[in-house]
C-alpha positions in Angstrom: 117.5 131.9 64.5 120.2 133.0 65.1 122.8 132.4 68.2 121.2 130.8 71.7 120.1 133.5 73.8 120.7 132.3 77.3 119.1 134.0 80.4 116.7 135.8 78.4 113.7 133.3 78.5 110.9 135.8 79.9 112.4 138.9 78.1 112.1 136.8 74.7 108.6 135.3 75.2 107.7 139.0 75.8 108.7 140.3 72.7 107.7 137.3 70.5 103.9 138.3 72.6 104.2 141.7 71.3 105.1 140.9 68.0 102.2 138.9 67.0 99.9 140.8 64.7 96.6 139.9 67.4 99.2 141.6 70.8 97.4 145.0 71.7 100.7 146.2 72.3 102.0 148.7 70.0 105.3 149.8 71.1 107.9 148.1 73.5 111.1 149.8 74.6 113.8 146.9 75.2 116.5 149.0 77.2 120.3 147.7 79.1 123.7 148.2 79.4 125.9 148.2 76.6 126.4 144.5 76.2 123.6 142.6 77.6 122.2 141.6 74.5 119.5 143.9 73.3 120.3 143.8 69.4 120.8 140.0 69.6 116.8 139.7 71.4 115.4 142.1 69.0 117.0 140.4 65.9 115.8 137.1 67.2 111.9 139.1 67.5 112.6 140.4 63.9 113.4 137.0 62.5 110.9 135.3 64.7 107.7 138.1 63.2 109.7 137.8 59.3 109.0 133.3 59.9 105.6 134.5 60.4 104.6 136.5 57.7 105.6 140.0 58.9 106.6 143.0 57.2 110.3 144.0 59.1 111.7 146.9 58.7 114.8 147.6 60.5 116.9 150.6 61.3 120.5 151.2 63.5 121.4 153.7 65.4 124.8 155.5 64.4 126.9 158.2 66.4 128.1 159.4 63.6 125.5 160.0 61.5 123.2 161.3 64.9 123.8 165.0 63.6 122.6 163.7 60.3 118.6 164.6 59.8 116.5 161.8 59.0 119.1 159.5 58.6 117.6 157.0 60.9 114.2 157.3 59.2 115.6 157.4 55.6 117.0 154.1 56.5 114.1 152.3 58.2 111.9 153.2 55.1 114.9 153.4 52.2 113.5 149.3 51.4 109.5 150.4 50.5 110.4 153.5 48.2 107.9 152.0 46.1 104.5 152.6 48.7 106.6 156.4 49.6 105.4 157.2 46.4 102.7 155.8 46.5 101.6 158.6 49.3 99.7 161.6 48.2 101.5 164.6 46.9 101.8 166.7 50.3 103.5 163.7 52.0 104.9 161.7 49.8 106.9 165.3 49.0 107.3 166.1 53.1 109.3 162.3 53.3 111.5 163.4 49.9 112.3 166.5 51.2 112.9 165.1 54.4 115.4 162.4 53.0 117.1 165.4 51.1 115.4 163.8 47.3 113.5 167.2 46.9 114.3 170.0 44.6 117.9 171.2 44.6 116.6 174.8 45.0 113.7 175.2 47.9 110.6 176.4 46.9 110.0 178.2 49.9 112.4 179.1 52.5 110.7 177.9 55.4 111.0 174.6 56.9 109.3 171.7 55.7 106.4 171.0 58.7 107.3 167.9 61.2 103.7 167.6 61.2 103.0 166.5 58.0 105.9 164.7 57.6 104.6 162.7 60.9 101.4 162.3 58.9 103.4 160.8 55.8 105.2 158.0 58.4 102.1 157.2 59.9 100.3 157.0 56.2 102.6 154.8 55.1 102.8 152.5 58.0 99.0 152.3 57.8 98.7 151.1 54.1 102.3 148.7 54.9 99.7 147.3 57.2 96.7 146.8 55.0 98.2 144.4 53.2 100.6 142.2 56.5 101.2 142.9 59.6 104.5 145.2 60.2 106.8 145.2 62.5 109.1 148.5 62.9 112.9 147.6 64.5 115.2 150.4 65.9 118.1 149.7 67.8 120.0 151.6 69.0 118.1 154.5 69.2 119.9 156.4 71.6 122.6 157.5 68.4 119.3 157.9 65.7 119.2 161.8 65.4 116.4 163.3 66.8 114.3 164.8 63.2 113.9 160.3 63.0 112.7 160.0 66.6 110.3 162.7 66.3 108.5 161.7 63.1 108.6 157.8 64.1 107.1 158.8 67.7 104.4 161.4 66.1 103.1 158.4 63.6 102.7 155.7 67.0 101.0 157.6 69.3 98.6 157.8 66.5 98.4 154.0 65.0 94.5 153.2 66.0 94.3 150.1 68.8 93.4 147.7 65.8 96.4 148.7 63.2 98.9 145.7 62.5 101.7 148.1 63.4 104.6 147.2 66.4 107.5 149.1 66.9 110.6 147.8 68.8 113.3 150.0 70.5 116.9 149.1 71.7 118.4 152.4 73.6 121.4 151.9 76.3 120.0 152.5 79.7 119.7 155.7 80.9 119.1 157.4 77.6 115.7 159.6 77.0 114.3 159.0 74.0 111.9 161.9 72.7 108.4 160.6 72.2 109.0 157.5 73.5 110.3 157.1 77.4 107.6 158.9 79.2 105.1 156.2 79.1 106.0 153.3 76.6 105.9 149.8 78.6 110.1 149.0 79.2 111.9 145.6 79.3 115.1 146.5 80.6 117.6 144.1 80.8 119.6 143.3 83.8 122.7 141.4 84.6 122.6 137.7 83.8 122.6 135.6 87.2 125.1 133.1 88.3 123.5 130.3 86.7 122.9 131.4 83.2 126.3 133.0 82.9 127.4 130.0 83.7 125.4 128.4 81.2 126.9 131.2 78.7 130.2 130.3 79.7 130.3 127.1 78.8 128.8 127.3 75.5 132.0 129.3 74.9 134.2 127.7 72.2 136.9 127.4 74.3 135.0 127.2 77.9 137.1 128.3 81.0 137.0 126.8 84.2 138.6 127.0 87.4 140.1 130.4 88.8 139.8 131.9 85.1 136.3 131.4 85.0 136.1 132.9 88.4 137.6 136.1 87.5 135.5 135.9 84.2 133.0 136.0 86.8 133.3 138.4 88.5 135.0 140.6 86.4 132.0 140.3 83.9 129.0 141.2 86.9 126.7 138.9 84.6 127.1 141.0 80.9 126.2 138.9 78.6 129.2 140.8 76.0 131.3 140.8 78.7 131.4 136.9 79.3 131.7 136.2 75.7 134.7 138.4 75.4 136.9 138.1 78.4 136.1 134.3 77.6 137.9 134.4 74.0 140.8 136.2 75.4 141.2 133.8 78.3 141.1 131.2 76.0 143.7 132.6 72.9 147.2 131.1 73.4 150.7 132.9 72.2 149.4 135.9 71.3 146.5 136.8 74.2 145.2 139.8 75.9 146.0 139.1 79.4 142.5 139.5 81.0 141.8 142.9 83.0 142.7 143.5 86.6 139.1 143.6 89.0 139.3 147.2 89.9 137.7 150.5 89.2 137.7 150.4 85.7 134.1 150.9 83.7 133.6 147.6 82.0 133.0 149.6 78.9 136.4 150.8 78.9 137.4 146.9 80.1 135.8 145.3 76.6 137.4 148.6 74.6 141.1 147.4 75.7 140.5 144.2 75.2 139.2 144.8 72.0 142.2 147.2 71.4 144.5 144.4 72.1 143.4 142.5 68.9 144.3 145.0 66.7 148.4 144.6 67.3 148.4 141.4 65.3 146.3 142.7 62.5 148.0 143.4 59.0 148.8 147.3 58.5 145.6 147.1 55.4 143.2 145.6 57.7 144.0 148.1 60.5 143.6 150.6 57.7 140.4 150.0 56.2 139.1 148.8 60.1 139.8 152.5 61.2 137.9 153.8 58.1 135.2 151.3 58.9 135.1 153.6 61.8 135.2 156.9 61.0 132.2 156.0 58.7 129.9 154.0 61.1 128.2 153.1 58.0 126.8 150.2 56.2 128.5 151.4 53.3 131.6 149.1 53.9 133.0 149.5 50.4 134.2 153.2 50.7 136.6 151.3 53.7 138.7 149.7 50.8 140.6 151.6 48.3 139.1 150.5 44.5 140.3 147.1 43.4 138.9 143.5 42.4 136.3 142.0 45.0 139.3 139.1 46.4 141.5 142.4 47.8 138.9 143.2 49.8 138.2 139.6 51.2 141.7 139.7 52.1 141.7 142.6 54.0 138.6 141.9 55.7 139.2 138.0 56.7 141.8 139.1 59.6 139.5 141.2 61.3 136.7 138.5 60.6 139.2 135.9 62.0 139.4 138.1 64.7 135.7 138.3 65.9 135.9 142.1 65.3 134.0 142.3 62.4 131.2 139.8 60.9 130.6 140.3 57.0 127.3 139.3 54.7 127.5 139.8 51.2 129.6 142.7 51.1 128.2 144.1 54.3 131.2 144.3 56.7 130.2 145.5 60.4 131.5 146.0 63.5 130.2 143.0 65.8 129.5 146.0 68.7 129.5 149.3 68.9 132.7 148.9 71.7 134.7 147.2 68.7 133.9 150.4 66.7 135.0 153.1 69.7 138.4 150.8 70.4 139.2 151.0 67.2 138.9 154.6 66.6 140.1 156.0 70.0 143.0 153.2 69.9 144.4 155.4 66.8 146.6 158.1 66.8 144.5 161.5 66.4 147.0 162.3 63.0 145.4 159.1 61.3 142.1 159.6 62.6 142.4 162.9 60.9 143.2 161.0 57.5 140.6 158.5 58.1 138.4 161.3 57.9 140.2 162.9 54.9 140.3 160.2 53.6 136.5 159.7 53.4 135.8 163.2 52.9 137.2 162.8 49.1 135.0 159.9 48.8 131.9 161.6 49.2 131.8 164.7 47.4 128.2 163.6 46.3 127.0 163.7 49.5 127.8 167.4 51.0 126.3 166.7 54.7 128.4 163.8 55.2 131.0 164.9 53.7 131.0 168.8 55.6 131.0 166.7 59.0 134.3 164.2 57.6 136.2 167.4 56.9 135.1 168.5 59.9 136.9 165.4 62.1 139.6 166.3 60.3 140.1 169.6 61.4 143.3 170.1 63.8 142.2 173.5 64.5 139.9 176.5 62.9 138.9 176.9 59.7 136.7 179.0 57.9 136.3 176.7 55.1 134.6 173.9 56.7 133.0 176.1 59.0 131.1 177.8 55.8 130.5 173.9 54.8 128.7 172.9 58.0 126.8 176.2 58.1 125.4 174.8 54.8 124.6 171.9 55.8 122.5 173.3 58.6 120.5 175.4 56.5 119.9 172.0 54.5 118.8 170.2 57.8 116.8 173.1 58.5 115.0 173.2 55.2 114.1 169.3 55.8 112.7 170.6 59.3 116.1 168.3 60.9 116.4 170.8 63.5 118.8 169.1 66.1 121.0 168.5 63.5 121.0 172.4 62.0 121.9 173.3 65.5 124.5 170.5 65.9 126.7 171.9 62.4 126.5 175.4 63.4 127.6 174.6 66.9 130.5 172.7 65.2 130.9 175.7 62.7 131.1 177.8 65.2 133.8 175.9 66.9 136.1 175.9 63.5 135.2 179.8 63.2 138.6 181.4 63.2 137.0 184.8 64.2 135.2 185.2 67.7 132.6 187.2 65.7 132.0 184.9 63.8 131.9 182.4 65.7 129.3 184.3 68.2 127.3 184.6 65.4 126.7 181.1 64.6 126.5 180.1 68.1 123.6 182.5 68.0 122.1 180.6 65.0 122.7 177.3 66.5 120.4 178.2 69.6 117.5 179.7 67.1 118.0 176.1 66.0 117.9 174.6 69.4 114.9 176.2 70.2 112.7 173.9 68.5 113.8 170.9 69.9 112.9 171.8 73.0 116.2 171.6 74.7 116.1 174.0 76.9 119.7 173.4 78.6 121.4 173.0 75.4 120.0 176.5 74.2 121.2 178.4 77.4 124.6 176.4 76.8 124.6 178.1 73.7 123.7 181.5 75.0 126.0 181.0 77.2 128.6 180.9 74.5 127.6 183.2 72.6 128.5 186.0 76.2 131.7 184.1 76.4 132.7 185.2 72.9 131.1 188.8 72.3 130.2 192.0 73.4 128.4 192.8 70.7 124.9 194.4 71.9 122.7 192.8 68.4 123.9 189.4 69.1 124.0 189.2 73.0 120.3 190.3 73.0 119.7 187.6 70.0 120.5 184.5 72.0 118.9 186.1 75.0 115.8 186.3 73.1 116.5 182.7 71.7 116.6 181.2 75.6 113.8 182.7 76.2 111.4 182.1 73.6 111.9 178.7 74.2 112.0 179.0 78.3 108.1 181.3 78.3 106.9 177.3 76.5 108.0 176.0 79.8 106.5 175.5 83.5 109.5 177.4 85.3 107.7 180.7 84.8 109.1 182.0 88.0 113.1 181.4 87.3 112.3 182.2 83.7 110.4 185.9 84.1 113.9 187.1 85.9 115.9 185.9 83.8 114.2 187.7 80.9 113.4 190.8 83.1 117.2 190.9 84.1 118.3 191.1 81.0 115.9 193.5 79.8 116.3 195.9 82.3 120.7 195.5 82.0 120.4 196.2 78.1 117.5 199.1 78.4 120.0 200.9 80.8 123.3 199.9 78.6 121.7 201.3 75.6 118.5 203.3 75.9 118.6 205.1 72.7 118.4 201.4 71.0 114.9 199.7 72.9 113.9 196.6 70.3 116.6 194.4 72.4 114.9 195.1 75.2 111.3 194.8 74.2 112.1 191.9 72.7 112.9 190.4 75.9 110.3 192.3 77.6 107.4 190.6 75.1 108.7 186.9 76.1 108.7 188.1 80.1 105.3 189.2 79.3 104.5 185.9 78.0 105.3 184.3 81.6 103.1 187.1 83.0 100.3 185.8 81.3 100.4 182.1 81.3 102.3 182.4 85.7 98.7 185.3 86.2 101.5 186.9 88.8 100.7 190.2 89.8 103.9 190.8 91.0 105.1 190.4 87.5 103.2 193.3 86.0 104.6 195.5 87.9 108.1 194.5 86.9 107.4 194.9 83.3 105.5 198.3 83.4 108.9 199.4 85.6 111.2 198.7 82.8 108.7 199.8 79.8 108.7 203.4 81.2 111.9 203.5 81.3 112.4 202.5 77.8 111.6 205.3 74.8 108.2 205.4 73.6 109.4 205.6 70.0 107.1 204.6 66.7 109.4 202.5 64.8 108.6 199.4 68.1 104.7 200.4 68.9 103.9 197.0 67.6 106.3 195.8 70.7 105.8 197.7 73.4 101.2 197.2 72.5 102.2 193.4 72.5 103.6 193.8 75.7 100.6 196.1 77.4 98.5 193.6 75.6 99.4 190.5 77.1 100.5 191.9 80.5 97.9 193.8 81.2 94.9 193.9 78.3 92.0 196.0 79.9 94.5 199.0 81.9 95.0 200.7 78.4 91.8 198.5 76.5 90.8 201.8 74.1 94.4 202.6 73.4 95.5 199.3 72.7 92.2 198.4 70.7 92.0 201.3 68.3 95.8 200.6 67.3 94.5 197.1 65.9 93.7 198.3 62.5 96.7 199.5 62.0 98.6 196.8 63.3 96.4 194.3 61.1 97.2 196.3 57.5 100.7 196.5 58.4 100.7 193.0 58.8 98.5 192.5 55.7 101.3 190.5 54.2 103.2 188.9 56.8 101.0 186.1 58.1 103.3 185.4 61.6 102.6 188.9 62.6 99.2 188.5 61.3 98.9 186.0 63.7 100.4 188.3 66.1 98.2 191.0 65.9 95.2 188.2 66.3 96.5 187.1 69.5 96.5 190.6 70.8 93.1 190.9 69.7 91.9 188.2 71.2 93.7 189.1 74.8 91.4 192.7 74.2 87.7 190.7 73.2 87.9 191.6 70.1 87.7 187.5 69.3 85.8 188.6 65.4 88.9 190.3 64.7 91.4 188.1 66.1 89.3 185.0 63.9 89.7 187.1 60.6 93.5 187.8 61.7 94.1 184.1 61.8 91.9 183.1 59.0 93.8 185.5 56.7 97.2 184.4 58.3 96.3 180.6 58.0 95.2 181.0 54.4 98.0 182.2 53.3 100.5 180.0 55.8 99.7 176.9 58.1 100.8 176.8 61.6 103.2 174.9 60.6 106.1 175.6 63.1 108.2 172.7 64.9 107.0 174.4 68.5 103.7 175.9 70.1 104.3 180.1 70.1 103.9 182.0 73.1 100.4 181.9 73.5 99.4 179.6 70.9 96.6 178.7 72.5 94.8 181.8 71.7 94.4 180.7 68.2 92.1 177.2 69.9 90.4 179.7 72.1 89.0 182.2 69.8 87.6 179.6 67.6 85.9 178.7 70.7 84.4 182.0 71.6 83.6 182.2 67.9 81.3 179.1 67.8 84.2 177.0 65.4 84.8 174.2 67.6 86.0 171.7 64.9 88.6 173.7 64.0 89.5 174.9 67.4 90.0 171.1 68.3 92.6 170.9 65.3 94.2 173.6 66.4 94.4 171.7 70.0 95.5 168.6 68.2 98.4 170.7 66.4 99.9 171.8 69.6 99.3 169.0 71.6 101.6 167.2 68.5 104.4 169.9 68.6 104.6 170.4 71.9 104.7 166.2 72.8 107.1 165.8 70.3 109.3 169.1 71.9 108.7 167.8 75.3 107.2 171.2 76.3 104.5 170.0 79.0 102.8 173.2 79.6 101.8 174.1 75.9 100.5 170.5 75.7 98.6 171.5 79.0 96.9 174.5 77.4 95.7 172.8 74.6 94.2 170.0 76.9 92.0 172.8 78.4 90.7 174.3 75.2 90.0 170.4 74.3 88.4 169.9 77.2 86.4 173.3 77.1 84.7 172.0 74.2 84.0 168.2 74.9 82.7 170.0 78.4 80.2 172.2 75.8 79.3 169.3 73.9 78.4 166.9 76.7 80.8 164.6 76.3 82.0 164.9 80.4 83.5 162.6 81.1 86.3 162.7 78.4 86.4 166.5 79.3 87.2 165.8 82.5 89.8 163.4 82.2 91.3 165.8 79.5 91.2 168.9 82.4 93.0 166.7 84.8 96.0 165.9 82.7 96.4 169.5 82.0 96.4 169.7 85.8 98.8 167.2 86.2 101.6 168.7 84.0 101.1 172.2 85.7 102.1 174.2 89.2 99.0 175.7 89.4 100.9 178.7 91.0 103.4 178.7 88.2 100.7 178.3 85.9 97.4 179.7 86.9 95.9 180.3 83.5 96.1 176.7 82.9 95.1 176.0 86.6 91.8 178.8 85.8 90.9 176.9 82.1 91.1 173.6 83.6 89.1 174.6 86.2 86.5 176.1 84.5 86.7 173.1 82.1 85.6 171.1 85.1 83.2 173.1 85.6 81.2 173.2 82.0 81.5 169.2 82.9 79.9 168.9 86.0 77.0 171.6 85.0 76.9 169.0 82.0 75.8 166.4 83.8 73.3 168.4 86.3 75.8 168.4 89.0 75.8 172.2 90.0 77.3 171.7 93.7 80.7 170.7 91.7 80.6 173.3 89.0 80.4 175.3 91.7 83.2 174.6 93.6 85.5 174.5 90.2 84.4 177.5 89.6 84.4 179.0 93.3 88.3 178.1 92.8 89.1 180.2 89.8 88.3 183.6 92.1 90.7 184.1 95.4 88.9 183.4 99.1 88.2 187.3 99.1 86.7 187.3 95.4 89.6 188.6 93.4 90.6 187.1 89.8 93.3 184.0 90.3 94.3 185.3 86.7 93.7 188.4 85.1 92.4 187.5 82.3 91.3 183.8 82.1 88.7 184.1 85.3 86.4 186.9 84.5 84.5 185.1 81.5 83.3 182.3 83.9 81.5 185.1 86.0 77.7 183.9 84.0 79.0 180.5 84.7 79.4 181.2 88.2 76.4 182.6 89.1 74.4 180.3 86.9 75.7 177.2 89.6 75.3 179.6 92.2 71.2 180.1 91.4 70.7 176.2 91.5 72.9 175.3 94.8 72.3 178.1 97.3 75.2 180.7 96.8 73.9 183.6 96.1 75.1 185.9 98.0 78.9 184.7 98.0 78.4 184.5 93.9 77.2 188.7 93.8 80.1 189.9 95.9 82.7 188.4 93.4 80.8 189.4 90.5 80.8 192.8 92.1 84.2 192.4 93.0 84.9 191.9 89.5 83.2 194.4 88.0 84.4 197.5 90.2 87.9 196.0 88.7 87.2 196.1 85.2 85.0 199.1 85.5 85.2 201.2 82.0 88.0 198.6 81.1 85.8 196.1 80.7 85.1 195.0 77.0 81.1 195.4 75.5 81.7 190.8 76.1 82.5 190.8 79.8 79.9 193.7 80.3 77.5 190.7 78.6 78.4 188.2 80.7 78.6 190.1 84.2 74.8 191.5 83.3 74.0 187.9 82.8 75.7 186.7 85.8 73.3 190.1 87.6 70.0 188.8 85.8 70.8 185.0 87.5 72.2 186.6 90.8 68.7 189.3 91.4 65.6 188.9 92.8 63.5 187.6 90.7 61.2 190.9 89.6 65.1 192.3 89.4 66.0 190.3 87.0 64.8 191.0 83.3 67.1 194.5 82.5 70.0 192.7 83.4 69.4 190.0 80.7 68.1 192.7 77.9 71.5 194.6 78.7 73.6 191.4 78.3 71.7 190.6 74.5 71.8 194.5 73.8 74.5 194.4 71.6 74.1 193.0 68.0 78.1 192.6 68.2 77.4 189.8 71.3 76.5 187.1 68.1 80.1 187.0 67.1 80.0 184.8 70.7 77.2 182.6 69.7 77.5 180.1 72.2 77.1 182.8 75.3 74.3 184.3 73.4 72.5 181.3 73.7 73.0 180.8 77.2 71.5 183.9 77.9 69.0 184.0 75.9 67.8 180.9 77.6 68.3 182.1 81.3 65.8 185.1 79.8 63.3 182.7 78.3 63.6 180.2 81.6 62.7 184.0 83.5 60.1 184.9 81.2 58.1 181.5 81.1 58.7 181.9 84.9 57.2 185.3 84.9 54.2 183.6 82.7 55.0 185.4 80.1 55.2 182.8 77.7 54.0 183.8 74.3 57.7 186.3 74.8 59.5 183.2 76.0 59.5 181.2 72.8 61.2 183.7 70.4 64.5 183.9 72.7 64.1 179.5 73.2 63.9 179.1 69.4 66.5 181.0 68.9 69.1 179.5 71.6 67.8 175.9 70.6 69.0 176.8 66.9 72.0 177.6 68.2 72.9 175.0 70.6 72.2 172.6 67.8 74.2 173.8 65.1 77.3 174.2 67.9 76.1 170.4 68.7 75.9 171.4 72.6 73.9 168.5 73.4 73.5 169.8 77.7 72.1 173.2 75.8 69.9 171.5 73.4 68.4 169.1 76.4 67.9 172.3 78.4 66.3 174.4 75.7 63.7 171.0 74.4 62.5 171.1 78.3 62.3 174.4 78.4 60.1 174.3 75.3 57.9 171.8 75.9 57.1 173.4 79.4 56.6 176.6 77.1 54.0 174.8 74.9 56.4 174.8 71.7 56.2 171.5 69.8 59.8 170.5 69.7 58.6 166.7 69.2 58.5 166.6 65.9 62.1 168.8 64.9 64.4 166.6 63.3 67.2 165.0 65.5 70.3 166.2 64.9 71.7 162.9 62.9 75.2 164.0 64.0 74.3 163.8 67.6 75.1 160.4 68.2 78.7 160.9 67.6 81.6 161.7 69.7 83.2 164.9 68.6 85.9 163.3 66.6 83.7 161.3 64.3 81.9 164.6 63.8 84.3 166.3 62.6 85.6 162.7 60.2 82.3 162.6 59.2 82.0 166.3 58.4 85.4 166.1 56.5 84.3 162.9 54.3 81.0 164.5 53.8 83.0 167.5 51.5 84.6 164.5 49.6 87.6 164.7 51.6 89.1 161.0 51.0 90.3 158.8 54.6 94.0 159.9 53.8 93.3 163.6 53.5 91.3 163.7 56.1 93.7 161.8 58.4 96.3 164.6 57.0 94.5 166.8 58.4 93.2 165.5 61.5 96.8 164.0 62.3 95.2 160.1 62.2 95.9 157.6 60.0 93.7 156.5 56.9 92.8 153.4 58.7 91.7 155.0 62.0 89.4 157.0 59.7 87.7 154.2 57.7 87.1 152.8 61.1 85.4 155.8 62.5 83.6 156.0 59.9 82.5 152.4 60.0 81.3 152.6 63.7 79.4 155.8 62.9 77.6 154.7 59.7 74.7 151.9 61.6 74.6 155.3 64.7 73.4 157.8 61.0 71.2 154.4 59.6 73.4 154.7 56.5 75.6 152.2 54.2 77.6 154.0 52.2 80.0 157.3 52.2 77.8 158.4 49.1 74.9 159.2 51.4 77.1 161.0 54.4 77.0 164.4 51.5 72.7 164.8 51.6 72.4 163.2 55.4 74.8 166.4 56.9 72.7 169.1 54.4 70.1 168.2 56.1 71.3 168.1 59.1 72.3 171.8 58.6 69.3 172.9 56.7 67.1 171.4 60.1 69.3 173.8 62.1 69.1 176.5 60.3 
């Protein structure tokens, strides 16, 4: 079972419990300072699991390979290449591309979809788990490349509770691990207590005593590695390295000096081989010894092994600890280090990415050829979805570029790649470096745009808005004849304005916009800024531009998405959905970062009644937002998801999702998210019949004097506010808010908002005055494109008619409303419409029930996809679930549906659709 572990009984017991297949814990972090025993504990846990029949996959982070995209994931999955080959084609291709095993010439210019890579890892782990329990062990995770961590964390978050897959991660204390560090259960290794420290010293080959033992205990501070190595140093005679004096020298440096002291007595070939191994920091130790007979390798490594610097297993040679590697590398002269990297570069001609980094490490100064090699490495990493690796390569290339303009260009490209890591501080550092190297306006503005592109997705809206507008104003003043760079920055500032909802920001945007020439070449940018920052201020003009903008974007899917967002902001939802559909038919929304206002896609699908697609869009934004650490994007998606859940009658889950969103943002910095969350909470309360609570939530999206908290997100809630008010005695207050909003919008209101205001007026009016308002709300045939809102109005009209004893007239609207609610799966609406129908004398008892109504929204999605013939793997790929999770949902759904076989799903779903339609 390996060397004895001292003083860690509780930690080891916790690890053993976690790796037990029956454990509910799926991921556990083991963190501690250098030398606290993380690797030894992980090894013991892995051996224990293996002995119990668990399939163990292991990888170790490598400092030198942290810049190589997917290097840790490749190491982890290398033993299961046959299982990778058995994945569905798209997933298999995604993994092979990530590992650089795809075609030499990329099939498309766009990068691999990082979400698909994550789904592939999820499917692979789930498939392995179907055969036997799986344990993933990731050691020294602080040195794992970002792309690997993102893919693994994506998969781990989606493992079903009953999947026999466990992940153990070891990392140094204070390390932030994307996707793992926030909520994962964690064991922190503290220093050993005096009893355990003495016990460990007793187990050493030359156990120290007396004053020597006291000094070792004092200097080691309970660190197991320090205790063992200081005891070893004290026990060596003749060439002993003296103990370091106690003092402020950090423990890590003391240990490095201790290891470095052992190098002096080693033969020169051994020292050279150790330096090559340290420069390479790879398991492929054969590269570190010149080609020759095997016994020559043994002769080289034996002295290092006897000095306890390396350990050998067959031909595999590794340093006993990362500090040994650091000691060997940093104690060598810089010329010797560069020579070692040159040697490795020569031996790695078939591995261009690793070779490029070794060439860079061998450079004593600027080198255009090596900078070009790194730029090519960055291109390969970017195509595989390794944006952090690409940014690092470009940043290093910029350091090596001889010309300042070339350096600045490379830094802009580095910032462009770093945006997708979600690390705003890094992007801003790169942008600052661009400013220090060039005065070129195009490069300076490009750097500012990249920083703004990421900044708009954070929660720091006030600070970000100020930076973007100041930069835009400076560019406008300095280059008045070239408005594009300033408009690019204003486009980002407009997104911040939408998220924040701060009216003063709108005035600032308009001031800058007025100082920019209004030439035809930049109509699209100017229209975007206006539509996002003030959609109802000049709605007619902006709406008139949409057909031309759509036509111009026809062959550019990403531009179609932009036009779709503008259309949604202008309450042209049908046009927005058509644009999104056309865009995604050619180009899935597969970027590794949520785009600004990307939530508009999900909202448009909600309004159009395509709730399943809305939730799928939310799942993607949530996944990429979490991977990039962008809480604001995650919160935006949560509010849409919560709204759909509330409409479907799952009030408890809706409430939890909305409250999650509120916990991630500052409501004064992110008014849009706060308003959407309150709307969802109001809908959840209304679904439960808690109208006083519903009114309280909806009232909060208007100020004390009745103004909208957000210039776009508040208005669609006017009718729901009125509906809650009439049931709670708040008629007068609600009527004042509705009329104030109607006055503020005036002629700029969209047909949709006019209909919602008419519905609100009908609800709040005196009984004899209500009908014209309800009729007005239903008058425009185009409003059928908002089916849920129309069904609500139909039901309100039918209730009014029935109460006026116009029962025959009420039956038509009731029937239409009920059919719509049933088609959408809106349970609260269905129940209310049924009750009204019975009161109107309609026979609803024999209406075939919606067989899917008893399922959760996610189960409904899975069942509908399975009914279309999709396999569990294909469904999982669409919904970011493991095939096992899909199968589990189907298994639990069959009894509720009254079926026993998958083959019955198609007929059941078709029968349900026929009954509804």
